[in-house]
C-alpha positions as CSV (number, residue, x, y, z in Angstrom):
1,M,-0.1,0.0,0.1
2,M,2.8,2.1,0.8
3,T,4.3,2.0,-2.6
4,H,0.3,2.5,-4.0
5,V,0.7,5.8,-2.1
6,R,3.9,7.1,-3.3
7,R,3.4,5.9,-6.8
8,T,-0.3,8.4,-6.7
9,R,2.2,11.2,-5.7
10,R,4.6,11.0,-8.3
11,I,1.8,10.6,-10.8
12,G,0.0,14.1,-9.1
13,A,3.4,15.4,-8.9
14,A,4.0,14.7,-13.0
15,A,0.3,16.4,-13.8
16,L,1.4,19.2,-12.2
17,F,4.3,19.7,-13.8
18,L,2.8,18.8,-17.0
19,F,-0.3,21.3,-16.7
20,L,2.4,24.2,-15.4
21,A,4.8,23.4,-18.4
22,I,2.8,23.0,-21.1
23,P,1.2,26.7,-21.5
24,A,4.6,27.9,-20.8
25,A,6.2,25.8,-23.3
26,R,3.2,26.4,-25.7
27,A,3.7,30.8,-25.1
28,R,7.6,30.3,-25.9
29,A,6.6,28.5,-28.9
30,Q,4.4,31.2,-29.9
31,E,7.1,33.8,-29.8
32,T,9.2,32.2,-32.0
33,P,8.3,32.1,-35.5
34,A,5.6,29.4,-35.9
35,G,6.2,26.7,-38.5
36,P,4.6,26.1,-42.2
37,G,0.6,26.1,-42.1
38,V,0.2,27.4,-38.1
39,L,-2.0,30.2,-37.6
40,T,-1.0,32.2,-34.8
41,L,-3.4,34.8,-33.4
42,E,-1.7,37.7,-34.5
43,Q,-1.9,36.6,-38.2
44,A,-5.1,35.9,-38.1
45,V,-6.1,38.9,-36.2
46,R,-4.0,40.9,-39.5
47,R,-6.0,38.8,-41.9
48,G,-9.4,39.6,-40.4
49,V,-8.9,43.1,-39.9
50,A,-8.0,43.2,-43.5
51,A,-10.7,41.4,-45.3
52,S,-13.5,42.6,-42.4
53,P,-16.7,44.2,-44.1
54,A,-17.2,46.3,-41.2
55,I,-14.0,47.6,-41.4
56,Q,-14.6,48.5,-45.3
57,E,-17.8,50.0,-44.4
58,A,-16.3,52.1,-41.6
59,Q,-13.6,53.5,-44.4
60,A,-16.1,54.1,-46.7
61,Q,-18.0,56.4,-44.3
62,Q,-14.3,57.9,-43.5
63,R,-14.1,59.0,-46.7
64,T,-17.6,60.2,-47.0
65,T,-16.7,62.6,-43.9
66,Q,-13.8,63.5,-45.8
67,A,-15.5,64.7,-48.6
68,G,-17.5,67.0,-46.3
69,R,-14.1,68.5,-45.3
70,W,-13.4,69.4,-48.4
71,E,-16.5,70.8,-49.3
72,G,-16.2,73.1,-46.6
73,W,-12.8,74.2,-47.2
74,G,-13.8,74.7,-51.1
75,R,-16.5,77.3,-49.7
76,L,-13.5,79.9,-49.1
77,L,-12.1,79.9,-52.2
78,P,-14.0,82.6,-55.3
79,T,-16.7,80.9,-57.8
80,V,-15.6,81.7,-61.5
81,Q,-17.9,81.3,-64.1
82,M,-17.3,81.3,-68.4
83,Q,-20.6,81.9,-70.3
84,V,-20.6,82.0,-74.1
85,G,-23.3,82.7,-76.5
86,L,-24.8,82.9,-79.7
87,V,-27.9,84.8,-80.2
88,Q,-30.6,85.6,-82.7
89,T,-33.6,87.7,-82.2
90,G,-36.1,87.9,-84.5
91,V,-38.6,91.2,-84.0
92,L,-42.0,91.5,-86.3
93,Q,-42.8,95.6,-87.6
94,R,-46.0,95.7,-87.4
95,T,-45.5,99.5,-87.4
96,V,-43.6,102.2,-89.7
97,S,-42.9,106.0,-90.0
98,D,-44.8,108.2,-91.8
99,P,-42.7,110.3,-94.2
100,I,-45.2,112.9,-94.4
101,T,-46.9,113.3,-91.1
102,G,-44.5,111.7,-89.2
103,G,-46.4,109.7,-86.9
104,I,-46.8,106.1,-86.8
105,V,-48.9,104.4,-88.8
106,N,-49.7,100.2,-88.3
107,L,-48.9,98.3,-91.3
108,P,-51.5,95.6,-92.7
109,D,-50.5,91.9,-92.6
110,S,-49.5,91.5,-95.8
111,L,-46.5,94.0,-95.0
112,I,-45.7,93.1,-91.6
113,D,-42.0,91.7,-91.7
114,L,-39.7,89.4,-89.3
115,R,-36.6,91.5,-89.0
116,N,-33.8,89.2,-87.2
117,S,-30.4,90.1,-85.6
118,Y,-27.7,88.0,-84.7
119,G,-25.0,88.2,-82.1
120,T,-22.2,86.8,-80.0
121,D,-20.9,87.2,-76.4
122,A,-18.4,86.2,-73.7
123,A,-18.4,86.5,-70.1
124,L,-16.3,86.0,-67.5
125,T,-17.8,86.3,-63.8
126,A,-16.2,85.9,-60.6
127,R,-17.7,86.0,-57.1
128,W,-15.7,85.5,-53.5
129,Q,-17.2,85.5,-50.2
130,I,-15.1,87.4,-48.1
131,I,-17.2,87.5,-44.8
132,D,-19.3,84.9,-43.8
133,P,-18.9,83.9,-40.1
134,S,-21.8,81.1,-40.7
135,A,-19.5,79.1,-43.2
136,M,-16.4,79.5,-40.5
137,M,-18.5,77.4,-38.1
138,Q,-19.7,75.4,-41.2
139,I,-16.3,74.2,-41.7
140,R,-15.2,73.5,-38.3
141,A,-18.0,71.5,-37.8
142,A,-17.4,69.7,-40.9
143,N,-13.6,68.7,-39.5
144,A,-15.2,67.5,-36.2
145,E,-17.4,65.1,-38.2
146,A,-14.3,63.8,-40.5
147,A,-12.8,63.3,-37.1
148,A,-16.0,61.7,-35.9
149,G,-15.4,59.2,-38.7
150,D,-11.4,58.9,-38.2
151,R,-12.3,57.6,-35.1
152,T,-15.2,55.5,-35.6
153,L,-12.4,53.8,-38.4
154,D,-9.8,53.2,-35.5
155,G,-12.6,51.4,-33.2
156,A,-14.2,49.8,-35.7
157,R,-10.5,48.0,-36.5
158,A,-10.4,47.6,-32.4
159,R,-13.7,45.8,-32.2
160,I,-12.9,43.7,-35.4
161,A,-9.3,42.8,-33.5
162,A,-11.3,41.5,-30.3
163,E,-13.6,39.5,-32.0
164,I,-11.5,37.7,-33.9
165,T,-9.3,37.5,-31.1
166,L,-12.6,35.8,-29.2
167,A,-13.1,33.6,-31.9
168,Y,-9.7,32.6,-31.8
169,L,-9.9,32.0,-28.1
170,D,-13.1,29.9,-28.8
171,A,-11.6,28.0,-31.4
172,L,-8.5,27.0,-29.4
173,E,-10.4,26.0,-26.3
174,A,-12.8,23.9,-28.2
175,Q,-9.8,22.0,-29.6
176,A,-8.3,21.8,-26.0
177,L,-11.8,20.0,-25.2
178,L,-11.7,18.0,-27.6
179,D,-8.3,16.8,-26.8
180,L,-9.5,15.9,-23.6
181,R,-12.3,14.2,-24.9
182,T,-10.8,12.1,-26.8
183,A,-8.0,11.0,-23.7
184,E,-11.7,10.5,-21.8
185,K,-13.0,8.3,-24.3
186,E,-9.5,6.4,-24.4
187,R,-9.8,6.2,-20.8
188,A,-13.2,5.0,-20.8
189,D,-12.7,2.2,-23.2
190,E,-9.8,1.0,-20.7
191,L,-11.9,0.6,-18.2
192,L,-14.3,-1.5,-20.2
193,R,-11.6,-3.7,-21.0
194,I,-10.9,-3.8,-17.3
195,A,-14.2,-4.5,-16.3
196,E,-15.0,-7.2,-18.9
197,G,-11.8,-8.9,-17.7
198,R,-12.8,-9.2,-14.2
199,L,-16.4,-10.5,-15.2
200,S,-14.3,-13.3,-16.9
201,V,-12.7,-13.9,-13.4
202,G,-15.9,-13.6,-11.4
203,S,-14.7,-11.1,-9.0
204,V,-16.8,-8.3,-10.2
205,P,-20.9,-8.6,-11.2
206,E,-22.0,-7.6,-14.7
207,L,-22.9,-4.4,-13.3
208,D,-19.9,-3.1,-13.4
209,V,-19.7,-3.8,-17.4
210,L,-23.1,-2.4,-18.0
211,Q,-21.8,0.8,-16.1
212,A,-18.2,0.9,-18.1
213,R,-20.3,0.7,-21.3
214,L,-22.3,3.5,-20.2
215,G,-19.3,5.5,-19.4
216,V,-18.1,4.6,-23.5
217,G,-21.4,5.6,-24.8
218,D,-21.2,9.1,-22.7
219,A,-17.5,9.5,-23.5
220,E,-18.6,8.6,-27.1
221,L,-21.3,11.4,-27.3
222,A,-19.1,13.8,-25.4
223,L,-16.3,13.4,-28.1
224,M,-19.3,13.5,-30.9
225,E,-19.8,16.8,-29.4
226,A,-16.5,17.9,-28.9
227,Q,-15.9,17.6,-32.3
228,T,-19.1,19.3,-33.3
229,T,-18.0,22.2,-31.2
230,S,-14.4,22.6,-32.5
231,Q,-15.8,22.6,-36.0
232,T,-18.4,25.4,-35.8
233,R,-16.0,27.5,-33.8
234,R,-12.7,27.0,-36.3
235,L,-15.8,27.9,-39.2
236,A,-16.4,30.9,-36.9
237,L,-13.2,31.6,-37.1
238,Q,-13.1,31.4,-41.0
239,Q,-15.7,34.2,-41.5
240,Y,-13.5,36.7,-40.2
241,L,-10.2,35.9,-42.2
242,G,-12.7,35.5,-45.3
243,P,-13.4,33.1,-47.9
244,D,-9.7,33.1,-49.8
245,A,-7.8,32.0,-46.8
246,P,-8.9,28.4,-45.9
247,L,-8.5,27.4,-42.3
248,S,-6.7,23.9,-42.3
249,G,-3.7,23.9,-40.1
250,P,-3.4,23.8,-36.7
251,L,-3.8,27.3,-34.5
252,A,-1.1,28.4,-32.2
253,E,-1.5,29.0,-28.7
254,P,-0.8,32.7,-28.2
255,A,1.8,34.0,-25.0
256,I,-0.8,34.5,-22.3
257,P,0.3,37.7,-20.3
258,D,1.6,37.9,-16.7
259,A,0.3,39.5,-14.0
260,A,3.2,41.9,-14.3
261,S,2.5,42.7,-17.6
262,L,-1.1,43.5,-17.1
263,P,-2.1,47.2,-16.6
264,D,-3.3,47.9,-13.1
265,A,-7.0,49.3,-12.5
266,D,-6.4,52.9,-12.7
267,A,-4.0,52.7,-15.9
268,L,-6.4,50.5,-17.4
269,R,-9.1,53.3,-16.7
270,R,-7.3,56.2,-18.2
271,R,-6.7,54.0,-21.5
272,V,-10.3,53.1,-22.3
273,V,-11.6,56.9,-21.8
274,D,-8.2,58.5,-23.5
275,E,-8.3,55.7,-26.3
276,S,-11.1,54.5,-26.9
277,G,-12.2,54.9,-30.2
278,E,-16.4,55.0,-29.8
279,L,-15.5,58.2,-27.0
280,A,-13.5,59.6,-29.1
281,A,-16.2,59.6,-32.4
282,L,-19.3,60.6,-29.9
283,R,-17.0,63.7,-28.2
284,A,-16.1,64.8,-31.7
285,S,-19.8,64.6,-32.8
286,R,-20.7,66.4,-29.8
287,S,-18.1,68.8,-30.6
288,A,-19.6,69.3,-34.3
289,A,-23.0,69.3,-33.0
290,G,-22.1,72.6,-30.7
291,L,-20.5,73.8,-33.9
292,A,-23.4,73.4,-36.3
293,R,-25.4,75.3,-33.7
294,S,-22.7,78.4,-33.3
295,A,-23.3,78.4,-37.4
296,E,-27.0,78.7,-37.3
297,R,-26.7,81.4,-34.4
298,L,-24.1,83.5,-36.7
299,R,-26.5,83.0,-39.5
300,L,-27.5,86.6,-38.0
301,I,-24.7,88.5,-38.9
302,P,-23.9,90.3,-42.7
303,T,-22.3,88.7,-45.4
304,V,-19.9,90.6,-47.1
305,S,-19.1,89.3,-51.1
306,V,-17.3,91.0,-54.1
307,W,-18.2,90.4,-57.9
308,A,-16.5,91.0,-61.4
309,Q,-17.7,90.6,-64.8
310,W,-16.3,90.9,-67.8
311,V,-18.2,91.0,-71.2
312,R,-17.4,91.0,-75.0
313,S,-20.3,91.1,-77.2
314,E,-21.4,92.2,-81.1
315,Y,-24.4,92.3,-83.1
316,G,-25.1,92.4,-86.6
317,A,-28.2,92.1,-88.9
318,T,-27.3,89.4,-91.1
319,R,-25.4,86.0,-89.8
320,D,-22.5,87.1,-92.1
321,A,-21.9,90.1,-90.6
322,L,-21.1,87.8,-87.4
323,T,-17.5,87.7,-87.0
324,Y,-17.2,85.6,-83.9
325,Q,-14.4,87.9,-82.4
326,P,-16.7,90.0,-80.2
327,R,-15.4,93.8,-80.1
328,N,-17.9,95.5,-77.6
329,E,-16.1,95.4,-74.2
330,L,-17.4,95.7,-70.5
331,G,-16.1,95.1,-67.2
332,V,-18.2,95.7,-64.3
333,Y,-17.0,95.1,-60.5
334,G,-18.7,95.6,-57.1
335,V,-19.2,94.7,-53.2
336,N,-22.7,93.1,-52.1
337,F,-23.6,93.3,-48.2
338,T,-26.2,90.7,-47.4
339,W,-27.9,91.0,-44.4
340,D,-31.2,88.1,-43.8
341,L,-32.3,89.1,-40.9
342,L,-36.1,88.5,-41.5
343,E,-35.8,85.8,-44.0
344,Q,-38.0,83.0,-43.5
345,P,-37.8,83.9,-39.4
346,G,-39.7,80.0,-38.6
347,V,-37.4,78.3,-40.8
348,R,-34.3,79.5,-38.6
349,L,-36.2,79.4,-35.4
350,G,-36.7,75.8,-36.2
351,A,-33.1,75.1,-37.0
352,R,-31.6,76.7,-34.1
353,R,-33.8,74.7,-31.9
354,R,-33.1,71.4,-34.1
355,T,-29.3,72.0,-33.4
356,G,-29.6,72.8,-29.8
357,A,-31.4,69.2,-29.4
358,A,-28.6,67.5,-31.7
359,V,-26.2,68.9,-28.8
360,Q,-28.1,67.8,-26.5
361,A,-28.6,64.7,-27.7
362,A,-24.8,64.2,-28.1
363,E,-24.1,64.8,-24.7
364,A,-26.5,62.5,-23.1
365,R,-25.1,59.7,-25.3
366,L,-21.4,60.8,-24.3
367,A,-22.7,60.0,-21.0
368,V,-24.5,57.2,-21.5
369,R,-21.9,54.9,-23.2
370,R,-19.2,56.8,-20.8
371,A,-21.0,55.2,-17.9
372,G,-21.3,52.0,-20.2
373,L,-17.9,51.8,-20.6
374,A,-16.6,52.6,-16.7
375,R,-18.9,49.1,-15.6
376,D,-17.3,47.2,-18.3
377,V,-13.8,48.3,-17.1
378,E,-15.0,47.4,-13.6
379,I,-15.9,44.1,-14.8
380,A,-12.5,43.5,-16.9
381,V,-10.4,45.0,-13.9
382,G,-12.0,42.0,-11.6
383,T,-11.7,39.1,-14.3
384,L,-8.2,40.6,-14.5
385,G,-7.5,40.4,-10.8
386,R,-9.1,36.9,-10.4
387,A,-7.4,35.1,-13.6
388,A,-3.9,34.6,-11.8
389,L,-5.7,32.9,-8.9
390,L,-8.1,31.1,-11.5
391,R,-4.9,29.4,-12.9
392,E,-3.7,28.8,-9.7
393,R,-6.6,27.2,-8.1
394,S,-7.5,25.2,-11.3
395,A,-3.7,24.4,-11.6
396,A,-4.2,22.6,-7.9
397,N,-7.8,21.3,-9.1
398,V,-6.2,19.5,-12.0
399,V,-3.7,18.0,-10.0
400,L,-5.9,17.0,-7.0
401,A,-8.6,15.3,-9.7
402,A,-5.7,13.4,-11.4
403,R,-4.4,12.3,-8.3
404,Q,-8.1,11.4,-7.1
405,R,-8.8,9.6,-10.5
406,E,-5.3,7.4,-10.5
407,A,-5.9,6.4,-7.3
408,A,-9.4,5.2,-8.0
409,V,-7.8,3.8,-11.1
410,E,-5.9,1.6,-9.1
411,R,-8.0,0.5,-6.3
412,Y,-10.1,-0.7,-8.7
413,R,-8.0,-2.9,-10.2
414,L,-7.0,-4.4,-7.1
415,G,-10.6,-4.7,-6.0
416,L,-10.1,-2.4,-3.3
417,A,-13.1,0.3,-4.2
418,P,-16.5,-0.5,-6.6
419,I,-16.8,1.2,-10.1
420,V,-19.2,4.0,-8.9
421,E,-15.6,5.1,-7.1
422,R,-13.6,5.4,-10.8
423,L,-16.7,6.9,-12.8
424,Q,-16.7,9.5,-9.9
425,A,-13.1,10.3,-10.0
426,E,-13.3,10.6,-13.8
427,G,-16.1,12.8,-13.7
428,L,-14.5,15.5,-11.2
429,A,-11.2,15.2,-13.1
430,R,-13.2,16.2,-16.2
431,E,-14.7,19.3,-14.5
432,A,-11.0,20.2,-13.3
433,E,-9.8,19.9,-16.9
434,R,-12.6,21.9,-18.4
435,Q,-12.3,25.1,-15.9
436,A,-8.2,24.7,-16.4
437,V,-8.9,25.2,-20.2
438,A,-11.2,28.0,-19.6
439,A,-8.7,29.7,-17.0
440,R,-5.9,29.6,-18.9
441,F,-7.0,32.3,-21.6
442,A,-9.3,34.4,-19.0
443,P,-6.9,37.6,-19.0
444,L,-6.8,37.6,-23.3
445,R,-10.4,36.8,-23.2
446,A,-11.1,40.0,-20.3
447,L,-9.0,42.4,-22.3
448,A,-10.5,41.0,-26.0
449,E,-14.1,41.8,-24.3
450,L,-13.3,45.2,-23.1
451,Q,-11.7,46.5,-26.2
452,R,-14.5,45.1,-28.1
453,A,-17.1,47.2,-25.6
454,S,-14.6,50.2,-25.8
455,G,-13.2,50.3,-28.8
456,A,-9.7,51.1,-27.0
457,P,-6.8,48.8,-28.3
458,V,-5.9,47.0,-24.6
459,L,-4.6,44.0,-25.9
460,P,-1.4,43.1,-26.1
461,Y,-0.2,43.2,-30.1
462,G,-1.1,45.2,-33.0
463,Y,-3.1,44.9,-36.1
């Protein structure tokens, strides 16, 4: 019996060593270049961000807002128009001057004559609005909208990277659970062989064989479910990578950041508030709404513009008289003062009220989202604080469950315990291994969920 105890302790120590050493070895392997056909987390994120339709939509929205910026700055430039025309004018002559009396005499219809005249002209007009405070505010509002589009694109990239990270971790966990279910199926087959052997010599009742067969059936079902889950999660990851990048090779396990490299609670809160793409976009939208309200108020200020026009023209009684080189020249210029004080006062008042409501709505959206992100940050901080303890506890649970399982195997083999004890130990080990797999990626998962919620780049890699 003492030999059995020493063997059990050796097995438990070996299990502890393997559980702690394998993730560290995989982490070191992730830091080095992966082998051919192996997909790393950073490669998956870069490929997914490059192929994401959501990123392409955000880029199109950014180009739209950038067009508004160019349109706003274009209002400061003068407007130049050029016009060239050929004119034919026809006049019906219904009256003539009486040569004797000098009066005007109406002609009969038979003597009415149509007299045509022809002309050409070329005109060049330039206008430049030099004072328009409302237009300047509209330009600033367009710049703020463009900045909001830029921040929205940054937040979309961060969210897609976080979603790909979560899908990658889901696929890794599913693969790890599949490996555990495969090993569980092998142990169930071994238990069935032991039970049948002992039944053949009459040392156990037939009930042990039936329970072992039920265990084999449960292990087969669990293995099939794990296979389905693994395939489903790999397909979910494949959707982010695009149809042109088939996911056929294995996935490399990412390097798990240790507790010392993780940001503390205050640093994480500041980083989310300062670098969140969503909060930055909402702040830019609030600024744009405020500038639009100011622009509407500044419509009450008069505007000043200057203009100039240069015209050349010629006229002839017949078409052959036209030279198409106008000889008559005219140049004019002026200054316009425009003050639309009472132009559609109802429309102006309604526009001012709408812009004020837009500012209020933008401030409310920013406050609500800031409160939501504060809650998400606290959840992530709590998860990160528990991550190290969870990994230690899960490692200890795996070691304890492995010892209990090996002890139950040995006791059942020697006929010192019923098969129920072996099955119970197997169930405890299975649950401990499942919790250990989930705890292994808890820090990365917490950071990825926070990045997906906030749009702030908190994950320890670029994209």
